[in-house]
Phi, psi and omega in degrees: 000132180285141180249141178283161177305323180295320180292319177298322183291336179297325186295306178296331178296316178292320181293329179298311180296317180299313182294325180295315180294317181298315180295319179298319182296324182281326185275332188303313180298338185273352180245353173295157180307146184299335177263017172235111182240109185053046175066022177241136178287119180227167172289141182305333180286348184295328180304321183271000180285168180300316181293318180296315179295324179295317178296318180295317180297315180299318178298313181299316180297320180294320179297316180295314179299317180296320179297319180292320180293319183291347179285340185304319182296346179300335179300337181267001185296332182260018180296145177288344177277117187307311185292329179287321176297319178295320178297323179297329179280321187271332185301317181304314181291320181295312181296318182294318181295314179297318179294323179301317179299316179296318179295320179297314181299321179295318179294323178295319180298323179287336182276331186307321179297343182260014182300142178243146179284125182287165179298144180275352180291142179229149177243141181235146176275125182261344180254152177300140182280134177255128179259108181249145179250134182300132180083355181071187184292335180295313178293322181293331181279349184308306181302322182288325176294319179300310180294324178294319179296321178297316178298316180298318182293318179296323178294319179291330181260024185306318182293338180273356179276130182295156181295333177237113188240150179285142178235355180206145179230146176280180185292343176274355179092007180269134180295130179229012175217136186229156178214151171290146181296122177204163185303321181294317180295321184285314186260359186301314182296322178292323179296316178298319177299318178296321180295315182293315179297322178297318179298315181297317182295313182294318180297320180295314180296321178296320180297312182295328181279334187249357183278144175268127181275140183285321180239130180267341182204170177090183183300324180296320179294323178294317178295322178296321178295320177296320178296316180298320179294321178298319178293324178297317178295323179296315178297318179297320177298321177296320180298317178295321180298313180297317181298317180291319181296313180292328177294318178298319179296317180294319182289346178298340178294343183262006180294141181302320179242098183295343180273353183290154179294140178259102186282060185247346187296309184295315174300321179296316180297319179296319180295318178296320178297317179296320180296313180295319178297323178294320178299313180297319181296316180295316181298318182289326181290321184266318188075164180301126179072006179082017185295331181287347176288344178229052186297330180295312180292328177295319179295322179296319180292329179292327180279345184291335177086001179286172179291151179292152178284322183073200181241019178066021176233146180288137178303324185294341183269003178257117180274116184058018179076006185239326185249124181261125182221102184216105181292337182273357181258118181284347182294138177275323180238142176225164178294145171292148177270344183228103182108207180235158178105201186226160176224166183270151168278103187292350177272350180283130181303330180290341180299323178296323179293319180295313179297320178297320178295320178296315180295324179296315179294319178298318179295321179296319179296317178295321179298318178297317180298319180297318179296323177295315181296320178298323175296326177291322178296318180297318180295323180293324182286335181271341185285000000 
């Protein structure tokens, strides 16, 4: 049976999401701090022990088996039934993600009997914390300037925008959604880009201002600072990516022939693949908190036989090793125990404000999208 370009394009799109989850599942245990094994505080030498290697092998095999099983629904991606085709694209990632959580919880359960008591020593910051952004405010303002310029250009070229404009394209690049020309349809993608970039910027600054650092001085603190800067550059890169992507979608309204194919899917997929590969490379190079930047000293400390440092949080306050809930901890953000980055202390009252802000921005983005789609429905009924 012959397949259309759009049907062929569904397959790599589904495989991209599937491959991203599979790679993340395999790499995550290897970049967590050496004294954190499946979100359990252990001695750094436990990873190389017989029991540690056995738990890791079992986890890896389960992840691979799960990834292969979750691939089966891709066969329905080219179904003529719309909902079945959509399920075929989304099911692999959904099944794989849910299974990954189950495999992780099982590995954590096997690790708990080997838990080690962390060191009672604590470090405190005596100087006020300075929150610096890479490149300064000029670099941080870049995504917003790009989107602002696009809005200005679309406004100046308003008369050149067709009365019926495309608002959605299939995976082959052919327009399959239309809207009557109106401010929401024209500026909607740029508005969504501004909302997402604003959320990322505010969330990052809040994280840096509210996170508790494990080491206040010494080589560990320097490596942690390098890690934080790498993560800051990564967040900034995502903001630029979103700004450019939304700008391209908005500027498509000015194309001479709005019905022409938009050859953007493959470059976008290639760019996304490169972005995800870069994220994995940076994460593997640095490790959580930058510990892999000093692997020689880490190995020496593992051989020393002293108690693990841990992450300065009680094991009992981690629900399933993923959710941190500690009313006695004033910190708003703490390091993740599984993977890289930070997570919120869900017992902190400010966590509700942060989550509320994220949900508000998400709701605003969805509302803009709904208004754009409604404009498309009106255009379709009038055409």
